[in-house]
C-alpha positions in Angstrom: 117.6 -11.9 19.2 114.1 -10.9 20.1 115.4 -9.0 23.1 118.0 -7.2 20.9 115.3 -6.3 18.4 113.1 -4.9 21.1 116.0 -2.9 22.6 116.8 -1.5 19.2 113.2 -0.5 18.7 113.2 1.2 22.1 116.3 3.2 21.2 115.0 4.1 17.7 111.6 5.0 19.1 113.1 7.7 21.4 114.9 8.1 24.7 114.3 5.6 27.4 111.4 6.3 29.8 113.8 7.0 32.7 115.6 9.7 30.6 112.4 11.6 29.6 111.6 15.0 31.3 108.1 15.1 32.7 106.0 17.7 30.9 104.1 20.4 32.8 100.3 20.3 33.0 98.8 22.4 30.3 97.1 24.6 32.8 100.4 25.7 34.4 102.6 26.3 31.3 101.2 29.8 30.6 101.2 31.0 34.2 104.8 29.8 34.7 106.0 31.4 31.5 104.4 34.7 32.4 105.8 34.5 35.9 109.3 34.0 34.5 108.9 36.9 32.2 107.6 39.0 35.1 110.6 38.0 37.2 113.0 38.9 34.4 111.3 42.3 34.0 111.4 42.9 37.7 115.1 42.0 37.8 115.8 44.4 35.0 113.8 47.3 36.5 115.1 46.7 40.1 118.7 46.9 38.8 117.9 50.5 37.8 117.1 51.4 41.4 120.1 52.9 43.3 121.3 51.1 46.4 120.4 52.7 49.7 122.7 52.7 52.8 121.6 53.1 56.4 123.7 54.7 59.2 122.6 54.3 62.8 123.3 56.0 66.1 122.1 54.7 69.4 121.6 56.9 72.5 121.2 55.8 76.1 119.0 57.5 78.7 121.0 59.4 81.3 121.4 58.4 84.9 118.8 61.0 86.0 121.2 63.2 87.9 119.9 66.6 88.8 121.6 69.8 88.0 123.2 72.2 90.5 119.8 73.4 91.8 118.6 69.8 92.1 116.2 70.3 89.2 116.2 67.3 86.9 114.2 69.1 84.3 111.4 68.0 82.0 113.4 64.8 81.1 113.6 63.4 84.6 113.4 59.6 84.2 112.2 59.1 87.8 109.4 61.8 87.7 106.1 60.4 89.1 103.1 60.3 86.7 100.8 63.2 86.9 97.6 61.2 86.5 95.9 58.5 84.5 96.8 58.6 80.8 100.1 60.3 81.4 102.7 59.5 78.8 105.7 57.4 79.7 108.5 59.1 81.6 112.2 59.0 80.7 114.8 61.3 79.3 114.7 60.0 75.8 111.0 60.8 75.5 112.0 64.4 75.1 114.9 63.4 72.9 112.4 61.8 70.5 110.3 65.0 70.4 113.3 67.2 69.8 114.6 65.1 67.0 111.2 65.3 65.3 111.0 69.1 65.8 111.3 71.7 63.1 114.4 73.2 64.7 116.4 70.0 64.1 114.9 69.5 60.7 115.9 73.0 59.5 119.4 72.6 60.9 120.0 69.2 59.2 118.4 70.2 55.9 120.4 73.4 55.6 123.8 71.9 56.5 126.3 71.3 53.7 127.6 67.8 53.2 130.4 66.3 51.0 129.6 62.8 49.7 129.6 60.3 46.8 126.7 58.5 45.3 125.5 56.7 42.2 122.5 57.7 40.1 121.6 54.0 39.6 123.0 50.7 40.6 125.7 50.4 38.0 126.3 54.1 37.6 129.6 55.8 38.1 130.4 57.3 41.5 129.9 61.1 41.6 131.5 63.5 44.0 128.9 65.9 45.3 128.7 68.7 47.8 125.5 70.4 48.8 122.7 70.6 51.4 120.3 67.8 52.2 117.5 70.1 50.9 119.2 69.9 47.4 119.6 66.1 47.7 115.9 65.7 48.4 115.1 68.0 45.4 112.7 70.2 47.4 112.5 73.9 46.8 111.9 74.9 50.4 112.0 73.3 53.9 108.2 73.1 54.2 108.0 70.8 51.2 111.0 68.7 52.3 109.6 67.9 55.8 107.8 64.8 54.6 110.8 63.4 52.8 113.0 64.3 55.7 111.0 62.4 58.2 111.1 59.4 55.9 114.9 59.7 55.6 115.6 60.2 59.3 113.8 57.8 61.5 113.6 57.7 65.3 112.8 54.6 67.3 112.6 54.4 71.1 112.5 51.2 73.2 109.9 51.9 75.9 111.4 49.5 78.4 115.1 50.4 78.3 114.7 54.0 76.9 117.3 53.2 74.2 116.9 55.6 71.3 117.9 54.5 67.8 118.4 57.2 65.2 118.8 56.0 61.5 119.3 57.8 58.3 119.1 56.1 54.8 120.3 57.7 51.6 122.0 56.7 48.3 125.4 57.5 49.8 127.1 55.9 52.8 128.9 59.1 53.6 125.8 61.2 53.5 123.8 58.8 55.7 126.5 58.9 58.4 126.9 62.7 58.2 123.1 63.2 58.5 122.7 61.0 61.5 125.6 62.5 63.3 124.4 66.0 62.4 121.0 65.2 63.9 122.7 63.9 67.1 124.8 67.1 67.4 121.6 69.2 67.0 120.0 67.2 69.7 122.9 67.9 72.0 122.7 71.6 71.3 119.0 71.7 71.9 119.4 69.9 75.2 122.1 72.4 76.3 119.8 75.3 75.4 116.8 73.8 77.3 118.9 73.0 80.3 120.5 76.4 80.5 117.3 78.3 79.9 116.5 78.5 83.6 120.0 79.7 84.5 119.9 82.3 81.8 116.5 83.5 83.1 117.9 83.9 86.6 121.0 85.7 85.3 118.8 88.1 83.3 116.6 88.8 86.3 119.7 89.5 88.4 121.2 91.7 85.7 118.0 93.8 85.4 117.8 94.2 89.2 121.5 95.1 89.3 120.9 97.9 86.8 118.1 99.2 89.0 120.2 99.1 92.1 123.1 100.8 90.2 120.8 103.8 89.6 119.8 103.9 93.2 123.4 103.6 94.4 124.4 106.5 92.1 121.6 108.6 93.6 122.6 107.8 97.2 126.2 108.6 96.4 125.3 111.9 94.8 123.1 112.9 97.8 125.9 112.0 100.3 128.4 113.9 98.2 126.3 117.0 98.2 125.7 116.8 101.9 129.5 116.5 102.5 130.2 119.5 100.3 127.7 121.6 102.2 128.8 120.3 105.6 132.5 119.5 105.6 132.9 119.0 109.3 129.6 117.4 110.0 131.2 114.5 111.9 132.6 116.9 114.6 129.6 119.3 114.5 127.9 120.2 117.8 124.5 119.9 116.1 123.1 116.3 116.7 120.6 116.6 113.8 123.4 117.3 111.4 125.5 114.3 112.6 122.4 112.1 112.4 121.6 113.1 108.9 125.2 112.5 107.8 125.3 109.0 109.5 121.9 108.1 107.8 123.2 109.1 104.4 126.4 107.2 104.8 124.5 104.1 106.1 122.3 104.2 103.0 125.3 104.4 100.7 126.9 101.4 102.4 123.6 99.4 102.4 123.0 99.8 98.7 126.6 99.0 97.9 126.2 95.7 99.7 123.0 95.0 97.8 124.9 95.8 94.6 127.7 93.4 95.5 125.3 90.6 96.4 123.4 91.0 93.2 126.7 90.9 91.3 127.5 87.6 93.0 124.1 86.2 92.3 124.4 87.1 88.6 127.8 85.4 88.3 126.5 82.4 90.1 123.5 82.2 87.8 125.8 82.4 84.8 128.0 79.7 86.1 125.1 77.4 86.8 123.7 78.1 83.3 126.9 76.8 81.9 127.2 73.8 84.1 123.5 72.8 84.2 123.6 70.9 80.8 122.1 67.6 80.0 124.6 64.9 79.2 123.9 63.0 76.0 125.1 59.5 76.3 125.9 58.1 72.9 126.2 54.4 73.0 127.1 54.0 69.3 128.2 57.0 67.3 127.7 55.2 64.0 130.0 53.8 61.4 130.3 54.1 57.7 127.8 51.6 56.2 129.4 49.1 53.8 126.5 46.9 52.8 123.3 48.2 51.2 120.1 48.2 53.2 117.7 48.1 50.3 116.2 47.6 47.7 115.7 43.8 48.3 115.9 42.8 44.7 115.4 39.1 45.2 112.2 39.8 47.2 111.0 42.1 44.4 111.7 39.4 41.7 110.1 36.7 43.8 107.0 38.8 44.5 106.5 39.7 40.9 106.7 36.1 39.9 104.3 34.9 42.5 101.8 37.7 41.8 101.9 37.3 38.1 101.7 33.5 38.1 98.9 33.5 40.6 96.9 36.1 38.7 97.4 34.4 35.4 96.3 31.0 36.8 93.3 32.6 38.4 92.3 34.3 35.1 92.7 31.0 33.2 90.7 29.1 35.8 87.9 31.5 36.6 85.4 28.8 36.9 87.4 26.9 39.5 88.1 30.1 41.4 84.4 31.0 41.3 83.4 27.5 42.6 86.1 27.5 45.3 85.6 31.0 46.8 82.4 32.5 45.6 79.9 29.7 45.1 80.5 28.4 48.7 79.4 31.7 50.2 76.0 31.5 48.5 73.3 29.7 50.7 
C-alpha cells in the first residue's frame, strides 16, 4: 500500500524522472534562440538567390609538332628557358593569356545567346535572347570586364598543362554557350597567330612581284621597240646590232623567270599560311549542367547560426571572454 501510494504521488507530482527533458543552461538559451532565428532568416534570404550553373571545357596541350617551316611558334612546349626567372613553357601558357585578352572578351561579350533563366530560386523560367553584355547589365565593355573575368575563369595545371575553362551564370544554356564561344575564339586567335608569319611572307612576295612586274613591262617594251626598229636584226651583218638584240631578249627572259619564281613563292607562302595552324585539342567540349554549383544554402544557414550564436554568447559573457583572451596577455 505504501509503495502504491508513493507511486501515485510520483505520477501526480509530474512525469517520471526518466521522461523529463533536460533543460538548457540559462547562459545558452538566448544564444541558441538567436542562432535559430538567424538560421531561419538566412534560409529565407538565401532562397531568394538564383541558382548558378557552371559549364566546363578542358583543353589539352598539343604534341609540340612544328609547322611546315619547322617553326613551333611562341607556344612551343619544348622550348628551352631563356634564363633565370623565365616563365614556364608550354602551349597552354599562351592559351591562358589569349583567353584573358581583350580580344576574346569583346567577342564573347558582344555575341548573342538564346537561353532560359530564373530571376530567383522559385521564379518562373524566362526565355531570353541577348548579348552577355546585356546579361551583366553593363553599359559598355570597359565596365563589364571585371564581371566578365569573374564569370569566365581559366585554370591551368602547371604539371600537365591541362587548361580548364569554366563559365558560371544563372542559366545552364548560357553557361555552356559562353564557355564554348570562348573556346572558339581561342581557336580563331591561334589560327591568326600561326598564320601571321605565312601572311607576312606572302605579302612580301606580292609586293616584290608587283615591282618585278613593272620591270618586266619595261623590258618587254624596250625589246619591242628594238624589234620594230630592227626587224631583221638576227640576220644582220652588224655584230653590235645582233649583240644588242640578244642582250635585250636575255633580259626579258631573265625577268620573266624571276616573275614566275616570285609567283610560285607567293602561292607557297599562301598555302603554308593556311596549313600552318595550331591544333586545339579539346579534351572535354562541355555538357549542359544539370545541378547547380551555388549558392551553398546549407553552408550559409550554418554559418549564420554559428556566427550569431557565438557573437551572442560572447556578448553575454564579456567578463569570461576578457579573462580568457585578454587578461592572459597582460604581464
